[in-house]
C-alpha positions as CSV (number, residue, x, y, z in Angstrom):
1,M,19.2,-30.2,-32.1
2,P,20.4,-26.6,-31.5
3,A,24.1,-26.1,-32.0
4,E,24.6,-24.9,-28.5
5,Q,23.3,-28.3,-27.2
6,H,25.4,-30.4,-29.5
7,P,27.3,-33.2,-27.5
8,L,30.5,-32.5,-29.4
9,R,30.6,-28.9,-28.1
10,A,31.7,-30.1,-24.6
11,V,34.6,-31.9,-26.2
12,L,35.7,-29.0,-28.4
13,E,35.6,-26.7,-25.4
14,T,38.6,-28.7,-24.0
15,V,40.7,-28.3,-27.1
16,G,44.2,-26.7,-26.6
17,P,47.6,-26.6,-28.3
18,L,48.5,-30.1,-26.8
19,S,45.3,-31.9,-27.8
20,C,46.5,-32.9,-31.2
21,P,47.7,-35.3,-32.4
22,D,47.6,-37.7,-29.4
23,E,44.2,-37.0,-27.9
24,L,41.9,-35.3,-30.5
25,N,41.9,-35.2,-34.3
26,F,39.0,-33.5,-36.1
27,H,40.7,-33.2,-39.6
28,C,42.1,-36.1,-41.5
29,H,41.5,-38.0,-44.8
30,T,41.2,-41.5,-46.2
31,I,41.1,-43.0,-49.7
32,C,37.4,-41.9,-49.8
33,S,38.8,-38.6,-51.0
34,D,42.5,-37.7,-51.4
35,G,44.0,-39.7,-48.5
36,S,46.2,-42.7,-48.5
37,L,44.7,-44.9,-45.7
38,R,41.7,-47.1,-46.0
39,P,39.0,-46.2,-43.4
40,E,39.7,-49.4,-41.4
41,D,43.4,-48.7,-41.4
42,L,42.9,-45.1,-40.2
43,I,40.6,-46.1,-37.3
44,Q,42.9,-48.9,-36.3
45,Q,45.9,-46.5,-36.2
46,A,43.9,-44.0,-34.2
47,S,43.0,-46.6,-31.7
48,S,46.6,-47.8,-31.4
49,H,47.6,-44.2,-30.7
50,G,45.1,-43.9,-27.9
51,L,43.0,-41.1,-29.5
52,R,40.0,-40.1,-27.5
53,H,37.9,-38.4,-30.2
54,L,38.2,-38.6,-34.0
55,A,36.4,-37.2,-37.1
56,V,37.5,-38.1,-40.6
57,T,36.8,-35.2,-42.9
58,D,37.1,-36.4,-46.4
59,H,36.5,-33.9,-49.2
60,H,32.8,-34.0,-50.1
61,S,32.4,-37.5,-48.8
62,S,31.3,-39.2,-45.5
63,A,31.8,-42.7,-47.0
64,A,34.5,-43.6,-44.5
65,Y,32.2,-43.2,-41.5
66,L,30.2,-46.5,-41.7
67,P,33.2,-48.9,-42.2
68,M,35.0,-47.2,-39.3
69,R,31.9,-47.5,-37.1
70,S,31.6,-51.2,-38.0
71,W,35.3,-51.7,-37.1
72,L,34.7,-49.9,-33.8
73,E,31.7,-52.0,-33.0
74,A,33.8,-55.2,-33.4
75,Q,36.4,-53.8,-31.1
76,K,33.9,-53.0,-28.4
77,E,32.7,-56.6,-28.4
78,L,36.4,-57.5,-27.7
79,D,36.5,-54.9,-24.9
80,H,39.3,-53.0,-26.7
81,P,39.8,-49.3,-26.0
82,A,38.9,-47.1,-29.0
83,P,38.2,-43.4,-29.8
84,T,34.7,-41.9,-29.9
85,L,34.0,-41.5,-33.7
86,W,32.2,-38.4,-35.0
87,T,30.9,-37.9,-38.5
88,G,32.9,-35.4,-40.6
89,M,33.3,-33.9,-44.0
90,E,35.3,-31.1,-45.6
91,I,33.2,-28.8,-47.8
92,S,34.4,-26.2,-50.3
93,C,32.6,-22.9,-50.4
94,T,33.0,-19.2,-51.1
95,L,33.3,-16.7,-48.3
96,R,33.7,-13.0,-49.2
97,G,34.6,-14.1,-52.7
98,C,37.4,-16.4,-51.4
99,L,37.3,-20.2,-51.8
100,V,37.5,-21.7,-48.3
101,H,36.9,-25.1,-46.6
102,V,34.4,-25.7,-43.9
103,L,34.5,-28.8,-41.7
104,A,31.1,-30.4,-41.0
105,L,31.4,-32.3,-37.7
106,G,28.9,-34.4,-35.7
107,F,26.1,-34.3,-38.3
108,E,23.4,-37.0,-38.8
109,P,24.8,-39.7,-41.2
110,R,23.3,-39.4,-44.7
111,H,21.2,-36.4,-43.8
112,R,19.5,-35.0,-46.9
113,A,20.6,-31.5,-46.2
114,L,24.2,-32.4,-46.9
115,A,23.4,-34.6,-49.9
116,V,24.5,-32.0,-52.5
117,Y,28.0,-31.9,-50.8
118,N,28.4,-35.6,-50.3
119,H,29.1,-37.0,-53.7
120,G,32.8,-36.3,-54.2
121,D,32.7,-32.9,-55.9
122,A,32.2,-29.3,-54.8
123,A,28.7,-27.8,-55.2
124,V,27.9,-25.1,-57.7
125,G,25.7,-22.0,-57.6
126,E,23.9,-21.0,-54.4
127,A,25.0,-24.2,-52.7
128,L,28.6,-23.1,-53.0
129,R,28.0,-20.1,-50.7
130,A,29.4,-20.3,-47.2
131,D,26.1,-19.2,-45.6
132,T,24.3,-22.0,-47.5
133,V,26.9,-24.5,-46.3
134,V,26.7,-23.5,-42.7
135,N,22.9,-23.6,-42.7
136,A,23.0,-27.1,-44.3
137,I,25.4,-28.4,-41.7
138,H,23.1,-27.0,-38.9
139,E,20.0,-28.5,-40.5
140,A,21.9,-31.9,-40.5
141,G,22.5,-31.5,-36.8
142,G,26.2,-30.8,-37.1
143,L,28.7,-28.1,-36.2
144,A,30.3,-25.9,-38.8
145,V,34.0,-25.1,-38.4
146,L,36.3,-22.9,-40.7
147,A,39.2,-25.1,-41.6
148,H,42.8,-23.8,-41.5
149,P,41.9,-20.1,-41.5
150,A,45.4,-18.9,-42.5
151,R,45.7,-20.9,-45.7
152,Y,43.6,-18.7,-47.9
153,R,44.0,-15.8,-50.3
154,L,42.3,-13.5,-47.8
155,G,43.7,-12.9,-44.3
156,F,42.4,-15.1,-41.5
157,R,41.1,-12.1,-39.4
158,D,38.7,-11.0,-42.1
159,L,37.6,-14.6,-42.9
160,I,37.0,-15.5,-39.3
161,N,34.9,-12.3,-38.7
162,A,32.9,-13.0,-41.9
163,A,32.3,-16.6,-40.9
164,A,31.2,-15.5,-37.4
165,D,28.7,-13.2,-39.0
166,L,27.2,-16.2,-40.8
167,G,26.7,-18.2,-37.6
168,I,29.7,-20.5,-37.9
169,D,30.4,-22.5,-34.7
170,G,34.1,-22.4,-34.7
171,G,37.5,-22.5,-36.4
172,E,40.5,-24.7,-36.6
173,A,42.8,-23.0,-34.2
174,W,45.7,-25.5,-33.9
175,Y,47.1,-26.4,-37.3
176,D,50.5,-27.3,-38.8
177,Y,50.9,-24.6,-41.5
178,D,54.5,-25.8,-42.1
179,M,53.2,-29.3,-43.0
180,Q,55.9,-31.1,-41.1
181,T,56.4,-34.8,-41.2
182,Q,55.4,-35.0,-37.5
183,W,52.5,-32.6,-36.7
184,Q,53.4,-29.5,-34.7
185,W,51.1,-26.5,-34.4
186,T,52.5,-23.3,-35.9
187,P,53.5,-20.6,-33.3
188,M,52.2,-17.1,-33.5
189,V,49.6,-17.6,-36.2
190,C,47.8,-20.3,-34.3
191,E,47.9,-18.3,-31.1
192,Q,46.4,-15.3,-32.9
193,I,43.7,-17.4,-34.5
194,D,42.9,-19.0,-31.1
195,D,42.6,-15.6,-29.4
196,Q,40.3,-14.2,-32.1
197,L,38.0,-17.3,-32.0
198,K,38.0,-17.1,-28.2
199,N,37.1,-13.4,-28.3
200,L,34.2,-14.1,-30.7
201,G,32.9,-16.9,-28.4
202,L,33.6,-19.5,-31.1
203,L,34.8,-23.1,-30.6
204,R,38.3,-24.1,-31.5
205,T,39.3,-27.4,-33.1
206,C,42.5,-29.1,-34.0
207,G,43.5,-31.7,-36.6
208,T,46.5,-33.1,-38.5
209,D,44.9,-32.8,-41.9
210,S,46.7,-36.1,-42.7
211,H,46.7,-37.4,-46.2
212,G,49.5,-39.9,-45.9
213,V,49.9,-43.2,-44.1
214,D,50.8,-41.6,-40.7
215,L,47.9,-40.1,-38.8
216,R,50.3,-38.0,-36.8
217,G,51.7,-36.2,-39.8
218,R,50.5,-34.4,-43.0
């Protein structure tokens, strides 16, 4: 499926500074990488908070997706409200000689194009290059998003421009760079990132990047 036709695109086009953490969350972690919550506990918490859309983006692992999907199927049988669950994974790669993270969102589960990134560790060699990662995500039917653009050694403006040149689909515009107990997007830097992504015609996402037991915080 071409990236411009991806069903997640329509959701991401609605993302704004107030979308996270109560409506949308496209960046969080479970015990399948370095998080504290079991997949079932995370999806239960997301449902109790009334989230509409969710993607768990464990580092180099999509193992949380199937148990969460099974939990959601059981809830649907009980006619309980629950978020729409999208596949997700956070992948390390190099962009302009800088180690960055790219979020893979909405890809086909267990697609062979992402196999090299889906076993718990960062890839090596050519597979570690950002262009290779973006192409693999697209081959798997997903969208590629530059995670927290202002957390790297190089400035976010250069990195976003470089990622755009590679055909990346978007960037994480709304992020808590102060890593507060309760998630709040960081003024000025997030607004600048949002403006740059918008001017480049790229999608903007948001996420709490939760690693602890509260999905609404870091």
